[in-house]
N, CA, C and O of each residue as an XYZ file, in Angstrom:
440
protein
N    -118.536     -7.963    -99.546
C    -117.896     -6.880   -100.272
C    -118.996     -5.929   -100.743
O    -120.024     -6.375   -101.251
N    -118.792     -4.653   -100.582
C    -119.787     -3.681   -101.003
C    -119.579     -3.330   -102.462
O    -118.567     -3.699   -103.057
N    -120.544     -2.609   -103.045
C    -120.380     -2.206   -104.436
C    -119.397     -1.047   -104.562
O    -119.119     -0.610   -105.678
N    -118.870     -0.544   -103.473
C    -117.877      0.528   -103.501
C    -116.459     -0.032   -103.659
O    -115.544      0.703   -104.031
N    -116.275     -1.298   -103.384
C    -114.997     -1.981   -103.585
C    -115.339     -3.313   -104.233
O    -115.973     -4.168   -103.614
N    -114.916     -3.488   -105.488
C    -115.280     -4.716   -106.179
C    -114.290     -5.046   -107.287
O    -113.626     -4.167   -107.836
N    -114.209     -6.325   -107.599
C    -113.447     -6.766   -108.756
C    -114.372     -6.739   -109.960
O    -115.525     -7.161   -109.874
N    -113.861     -6.237   -111.092
C    -114.607     -6.257   -112.348
C    -113.702     -6.865   -113.417
O    -112.487     -6.949   -113.237
N    -114.296     -7.281   -114.514
C    -113.550     -7.769   -115.671
C    -113.606     -6.694   -116.748
O    -114.669     -6.137   -117.021
N    -112.459     -6.404   -117.358
C    -112.386     -5.475   -118.485
C    -111.333     -6.004   -119.442
O    -110.169     -6.157   -119.071
N    -111.738     -6.281   -120.666
C    -110.843     -6.833   -121.685
C    -110.113     -8.064   -121.155
O    -108.899     -8.201   -121.312
N    -110.864     -8.939   -120.534
C    -110.367    -10.216   -119.996
C    -109.337    -10.065   -118.889
O    -108.584    -11.001   -118.617
N    -109.289     -8.908   -118.245
C    -108.381     -8.682   -117.117
C    -109.220     -8.324   -115.885
O    -110.242     -7.646   -115.988
N    -108.769     -8.791   -114.732
C    -109.451     -8.490   -113.481
C    -108.897     -7.188   -112.906
O    -107.683     -7.006   -112.821
N    -109.804     -6.278   -112.510
C    -109.407     -4.988   -111.948
C    -110.191     -4.771   -110.661
O    -111.406     -4.969   -110.622
N    -109.488     -4.362   -109.610
C    -110.131     -4.017   -108.356
C    -110.488     -2.540   -108.404
O    -109.607     -1.692   -108.546
N    -111.777     -2.223   -108.286
C    -112.243     -0.841   -108.341
C    -112.551     -0.384   -106.919
O    -113.305     -1.030   -106.192
N    -111.954      0.738   -106.541
C    -112.147      1.295   -105.208
C    -112.793      2.661   -105.364
O    -112.235      3.555   -106.001
N    -113.971      2.814   -104.779
C    -114.682      4.079   -104.879
C    -114.793      4.775   -103.535
O    -115.403      5.840   -103.431
N    -114.218      4.191   -102.526
C    -114.333      4.757   -101.188
C    -113.193      4.192   -100.346
O    -112.860      3.013   -100.462
N    -112.594      5.033    -99.496
C    -111.548      4.530    -98.604
C    -112.229      3.625    -97.587
O    -113.174      4.023    -96.906
N    -111.742      2.436    -97.505
C    -112.380      1.437    -96.654
C    -111.304      0.500    -96.106
O    -110.358      0.164    -96.818
N    -111.433      0.094    -94.899
C    -110.408     -0.711    -94.229
C    -110.316     -2.141    -94.748
O    -109.345     -2.831    -94.438
N    -111.285     -2.611    -95.522
C    -111.203     -3.976    -96.030
C    -110.282     -4.094    -97.232
O    -109.985     -5.209    -97.661
N    -109.823     -2.988    -97.785
C    -108.993     -3.036    -98.986
C    -107.750     -3.902    -98.815
O    -107.510     -4.768    -99.657
N    -106.944     -3.714    -97.765
C    -105.757     -4.577    -97.626
C    -106.108     -6.063    -97.579
O    -105.376     -6.889    -98.123
N    -107.202     -6.401    -96.945
C    -107.620     -7.796    -96.867
C    -107.938     -8.356    -98.256
O    -107.594     -9.498    -98.558
N    -108.585     -7.564    -99.086
C    -108.912     -7.996   -100.447
C    -107.662     -8.126   -101.305
O    -107.496     -9.110   -102.025
N    -106.787     -7.135   -101.228
C    -105.596     -7.109   -102.072
C    -104.630     -8.234   -101.696
O    -104.111     -8.918   -102.579
N    -104.387     -8.433   -100.419
C    -103.402     -9.425   -100.003
C    -103.886    -10.861   -100.190
O    -103.103    -11.800   -100.043
N    -105.148    -11.039   -100.508
C    -105.664    -12.368   -100.818
C    -105.340    -12.766   -102.262
O    -105.555    -13.912   -102.656
N    -104.830    -11.827   -103.038
C    -104.483    -12.062   -104.441
C    -103.000    -12.392   -104.561
O    -102.227    -12.102   -103.647
N    -102.593    -12.997   -105.683
C    -101.157    -13.272   -105.874
C    -100.347    -11.971   -105.924
O    -100.845    -10.946   -106.389
N     -99.122    -12.014   -105.456
C     -98.232    -10.852   -105.488
C     -98.049    -10.375   -106.922
O     -97.909    -11.174   -107.849
N     -98.052     -9.043   -107.085
C     -97.826     -8.438   -108.394
C     -98.940     -8.657   -109.400
O     -98.709     -8.550   -110.604
N    -100.139     -8.960   -108.937
C    -101.216     -9.296   -109.868
C    -102.376     -8.310   -109.900
O    -103.178     -8.340   -110.833
N    -102.480     -7.444   -108.909
C    -103.679     -6.606   -108.776
C    -103.561     -5.324   -109.594
O    -102.627     -4.539   -109.428
N    -104.525     -5.136   -110.474
C    -104.704     -3.868   -111.184
C    -105.799     -3.151   -110.407
O    -106.883     -3.698   -110.207
N    -105.522     -1.940   -109.975
C    -106.491     -1.260   -109.105
C    -106.879      0.099   -109.670
O    -106.028      0.891   -110.075
N    -108.172      0.346   -109.688
C    -108.731      1.619   -110.130
C    -109.365      2.287   -108.918
O    -110.326      1.764   -108.354
N    -108.838      3.432   -108.516
C    -109.405      4.191   -107.400
C    -110.194      5.353   -107.979
O    -109.639      6.237   -108.632
N    -111.499      5.336   -107.728
C    -112.386      6.373   -108.254
C    -112.723      7.348   -107.126
O    -113.464      7.014   -106.201
N    -112.165      8.565   -107.219
C    -112.348      9.586   -106.190
C    -113.384     10.632   -106.571
O    -113.463     11.688   -105.944
N    -114.176     10.345   -107.590
C    -115.180     11.296   -108.045
C    -116.101     11.673   -106.878
O    -116.743     10.812   -106.276
N    -116.153     12.960   -106.575
C    -117.013     13.464   -105.507
C    -116.522     13.168   -104.097
O    -117.237     13.428   -103.130
N    -115.321     12.632   -103.964
C    -114.810     12.275   -102.640
C    -114.258     13.491   -101.907
O    -113.823     14.463   -102.524
N    -114.284     13.419   -100.601
C    -113.627     14.420    -99.767
C    -112.764     13.667    -98.760
O    -113.033     12.510    -98.436
N    -111.725     14.340    -98.272
C    -110.747     13.673    -97.420
C    -110.470     14.481    -96.170
O    -110.469     15.712    -96.186
N    -110.233     13.758    -95.084
C    -109.715     14.379    -93.879
C    -108.354     13.737    -93.612
O    -107.914     12.864    -94.359
N    -107.705     14.170    -92.559
C    -106.357     13.649    -92.264
C    -106.350     12.139    -92.077
O    -105.425     11.461    -92.524
N    -107.368     11.615    -91.424
C    -107.441     10.169    -91.185
C    -107.568      9.407    -92.511
O    -106.927      8.371    -92.689
N    -108.371      9.900    -93.420
C    -108.527      9.237    -94.718
C    -107.215      9.245    -95.488
O    -106.849      8.241    -96.098
N    -106.514     10.355    -95.468
C    -105.237     10.456    -96.173
C    -104.210      9.510    -95.554
O    -103.467      8.832    -96.264
N    -104.180      9.473    -94.230
C    -103.269      8.549    -93.546
C    -103.588      7.103    -93.927
O    -102.677      6.319    -94.195
N    -104.862      6.750    -93.952
C    -105.263      5.387    -94.307
C    -104.872      5.049    -95.745
O    -104.453      3.927    -96.030
N    -105.010      6.017    -96.647
C    -104.621      5.798    -98.045
C    -103.122      5.537    -98.154
O    -102.692      4.628    -98.865
N    -102.337      6.334    -97.451
C    -100.887      6.181    -97.505
C    -100.467      4.819    -96.951
O     -99.623      4.139    -97.535
N    -101.053      4.433    -95.835
C    -100.718      3.138    -95.237
C    -101.101      1.992    -96.168
O    -100.328      1.052    -96.355
N    -102.273      2.070    -96.740
C    -102.731      1.013    -97.650
C    -101.828      0.934    -98.879
O    -101.511     -0.160    -99.345
N    -101.414      2.083    -99.403
C    -100.553      2.103   -100.593
C     -99.216      1.429   -100.326
O     -98.671      0.768   -101.209
N     -98.684      1.587    -99.126
C     -97.419      0.945    -98.769
C     -97.639     -0.544    -98.509
O     -96.898     -1.384    -99.019
N     -98.636     -0.858    -97.735
C     -98.906     -2.239    -97.348
C     -99.238     -3.109    -98.560
O     -98.810     -4.261    -98.635
N     -99.999     -2.561    -99.503
C    -100.457     -3.315   -100.669
C     -99.437     -3.388   -101.801
O     -99.610     -4.167   -102.738
N     -98.390     -2.595   -101.726
C     -97.448     -2.454   -102.839
C     -96.983     -3.784   -103.440
O     -96.968     -3.900   -104.665
N     -96.606     -4.786   -102.655
C     -96.129     -6.030   -103.271
C     -97.178     -6.747   -104.131
O     -96.827     -7.566   -104.981
N     -98.437     -6.448   -103.916
C     -99.519     -7.132   -104.613
C    -100.006     -6.379   -105.852
O    -100.740     -6.934   -106.669
N     -99.602     -5.130   -105.989
C    -100.111     -4.275   -107.056
C     -99.290     -4.441   -108.328
O     -98.064     -4.326   -108.312
N     -99.979     -4.710   -109.420
C     -99.336     -4.746   -110.736
C     -99.309     -3.331   -111.297
O     -98.273     -2.863   -111.768
N    -100.453     -2.651   -111.244
C    -100.562     -1.268   -111.697
C    -101.798     -0.644   -111.075
O    -102.715     -1.346   -110.649
N    -101.815      0.673   -111.026
C    -102.966      1.359   -110.440
C    -103.252      2.630   -111.225
O    -102.386      3.168   -111.916
N    -104.485      3.092   -111.101
C    -104.904      4.328   -111.773
C    -105.925      5.039   -110.900
O    -106.690      4.418   -110.162
N    -105.911      6.375   -111.009
C    -106.869      7.208   -110.277
C    -107.804      7.901   -111.252
O    -107.388      8.342   -112.324
N    -109.069      7.993   -110.871
C    -110.079      8.763   -111.593
C    -110.689      9.739   -110.596
O    -110.864      9.413   -109.422
N    -111.007     10.928   -111.069
C    -111.646     11.918   -110.197
C    -110.681     12.592   -109.251
O    -111.101     13.160   -108.243
N    -109.393     12.540   -109.555
C    -108.381     13.117   -108.678
C    -107.809     14.417   -109.226
O    -106.812     14.923   -108.710
N    -108.432     14.961   -110.264
C    -107.882     16.163   -110.896
C    -107.889     17.381   -109.979
O    -107.182     18.355   -110.238
N    -108.676     17.334   -108.916
C    -108.736     18.468   -107.992
C    -107.856     18.264   -106.754
O    -107.827     19.114   -105.865
N    -107.142     17.141   -106.699
C    -106.230     16.923   -105.582
C    -105.102     17.936   -105.668
O    -104.620     18.227   -106.763
N    -104.676     18.473   -104.551
C    -103.487     19.337   -104.571
C    -102.272     18.519   -105.024
O    -102.146     17.345   -104.676
N    -101.389     19.140   -105.795
C    -100.190     18.445   -106.275
C     -99.385     17.865   -105.124
O     -98.808     16.784   -105.246
N     -99.345     18.576   -104.014
C     -98.566     18.115   -102.865
C     -99.124     16.780   -102.343
O     -98.358     15.937   -101.875
N    -100.428     16.582   -102.416
C    -101.029     15.326   -101.965
C    -100.557     14.166   -102.838
O    -100.113     13.140   -102.323
N    -100.652     14.326   -104.145
C    -100.231     13.269   -105.064
C     -98.741     12.975   -104.919
O     -98.331     11.815   -104.891
N     -97.944     14.020   -104.829
C     -96.498     13.844   -104.666
C     -96.170     13.134   -103.366
O     -95.304     12.261   -103.329
N     -96.862     13.508   -102.299
C     -96.640     12.878   -100.998
C     -97.008     11.396   -101.045
O     -96.293     10.562   -100.489
N     -98.105     11.069   -101.696
C     -98.517      9.665   -101.825
C     -97.460      8.867   -102.583
O     -97.118      7.755   -102.181
N     -96.938      9.426   -103.678
C     -95.933      8.718   -104.471
C     -94.630      8.537   -103.695
O     -94.032      7.462   -103.732
N     -94.193      9.570   -103.001
C     -92.947      9.475   -102.222
C     -93.093      8.489   -101.064
O     -92.212      7.660   -100.832
N     -94.195      8.583   -100.350
C     -94.407      7.741    -99.179
C     -94.502      6.265    -99.564
O     -93.923      5.407    -98.897
N     -95.232      5.974   -100.638
C     -95.490      4.585   -101.022
C     -94.506      4.037   -102.048
O     -94.424      2.827   -102.260
N     -93.759      4.941   -102.682
C     -92.856      4.556   -103.771
C     -93.618      3.829   -104.875
O     -93.171      2.818   -105.416
N     -94.790      4.390   -105.183
C     -95.639      3.886   -106.258
C     -96.067      5.054   -107.129
O     -96.048      6.207   -106.698
N     -96.452      4.744   -108.358
C     -96.987      5.741   -109.275
C     -98.510      5.674   -109.231
O     -99.086      4.600   -109.056
N     -99.157      6.823   -109.389
C    -100.609      6.902   -109.404
C    -101.062      7.754   -110.589
O    -101.459      8.904   -110.405
N    -101.005      7.198   -111.810
C    -101.444      7.983   -112.961
C    -102.924      8.319   -112.838
O    -103.721      7.506   -112.370
N    -103.281      9.528   -113.263
C    -104.667      9.979   -113.154
C    -105.297     10.090   -114.536
O    -104.631     10.389   -115.526
N    -106.594      9.840   -114.570
C    -107.356      9.865   -115.811
C    -108.663     10.620   -115.587
O    -109.184     10.666   -114.472
N    -109.179     11.204   -116.649
C    -110.415     11.984   -116.551
C    -111.651     11.101   -116.485
O    -112.645     11.465   -115.857
N    -111.591      9.936   -117.135
C    -112.755      9.054   -117.145
C    -112.374      7.648   -116.716
O    -111.214      7.242   -116.796
N    -113.365      6.929   -116.267
C    -113.162      5.541   -115.873
C    -112.742      4.700   -117.081
O    -111.873      3.837   -116.964
N    -113.359      4.951   -118.242
C    -113.005      4.194   -119.444
C    -111.539      4.380   -119.823
O    -110.872      3.418   -120.203
N    -111.031      5.614   -119.724
C    -109.611      5.860   -120.014
C    -108.724      5.072   -119.051
O    -107.741      4.458   -119.465
N    -109.075      5.093   -117.778
C    -108.283      4.375   -116.774
C    -108.332      2.867   -117.011
O    -107.306      2.192   -116.927
N    -109.507      2.344   -117.304
C    -109.636      0.919   -117.557
C    -108.823      0.488   -118.777
O    -108.173     -0.557   -118.760
N    -108.862      1.295   -119.827
C    -108.075      0.986   -121.019
C    -106.584      0.970   -120.697
O    -105.854      0.094   -121.161
N    -106.136      1.938   -119.904
C    -104.722      1.993   -119.524
C    -104.342      0.795   -118.657
O    -103.282      0.198   -118.850
N    -105.203      0.444   -117.707
C    -104.913     -0.670   -116.801
C    -104.816     -2.010   -117.526
O    -104.130     -2.921   -117.062
N    -105.491     -2.129   -118.648
C    -105.540     -3.406   -119.358
C    -104.713     -3.404   -120.646
O    -104.855     -4.313   -121.464
N    -103.874     -2.423   -120.837
C    -103.163     -2.294   -122.111
C    -102.160     -3.399   -122.386
O    -101.770     -3.575   -123.540
N    -101.729     -4.141   -121.402
C    -100.758     -5.209   -121.681
C    -101.394     -6.560   -121.762
O    -100.705     -7.554   -121.990
């Protein structure tokens, strides 16, 4: 596992942090119990092409049964249509936060 995709502990909760679109994500997520994964996707400084967007959409659908909650950081510059398309396609919510600390606090609030 690279340092771009890793599990971390925050307030005694395990969170999967994704800093780069990578094909190993489904393998990591599906190895966890269903409905247990809290995921933080950090898009700070990221750029996307059609293939990356397609891969994100597929992963969001495929991983859905395993996700407890998710949060995005660094996505404030995404076009609204991109975020809306991701939510409609995957039938998941992707709340966005300005900082990693805000996202981590939200992910661990329960």
